[in-house]
N, C-alpha and C positions, 0 to 999 in steps of 0.2 A: 640067735646063736647063743647057746648055753656053754659056758666055760667051766671046766672042772677046776678045783682049787689049784692044782699044780699048773694048769694053763694060765690061770689068772696071775699066779706068782711069776711065771715066765714072762708074761706080757709086761708086768710091772718092772721086772728086772731089765728087759729090753728098753723100756722107757727111761729107766735110770741111767743106763749106759749111754743112750742117745743124748740125754740131757747133759751128761758130763762131757761127751764129745762135742756137743754144740757149744758149751761154755768154753771149753779149751780152744776150739777153733776160732771163736770170736775173739778171745784174748790174744791168741797168736797173730791174728790179722793186724793187731795194733803194733806188734813187735817186729814183724817180718818185713824186709825191704825187697826181697826178690819177687818180681811180678809173677813168675811161674808158680812159685810156692803159694803166693797170695791167691792165685786162681784156684789151685787145688783146695785151699782152705775155704774159699767161697763156695765151691761145689760141695764140700763136706757140710757146710752150714745149711745149704739148700736141701741136701739129702737128709740130714738129721731133722730139719724142721718138717719136711714132708713125712718122714717116718713117725715123728712124734704125733702129728695130726692123725695119721692112720691108726696108730696105737690107741689114741684117745677115742677115736670112733669105735674101735673094737670094744674097748672097755665100756663105753656108753651103751652100745647095743646089748652087750652082755648084762649090764646093770638093769636096763629097761626090761629085758626078758625075765630077769630074776624077780623084779618087782611085780611083773604081771602074773606071776605064779599064784 
């Protein structure tokens, strides 16, 4: 999978957003006392972590193909 420059930048932007979201949700988990809200934050942490792994895989595949040229 070869990514164009603008696609690479978009993937990096999505990864940055998810990283910020993950950090914020982890910090909020320490401060929140409502169990319902904690569960929402835990789900956000799981989804952000999964998304970051997927974005990392996309970038690694694109980099491997670029190096193979």
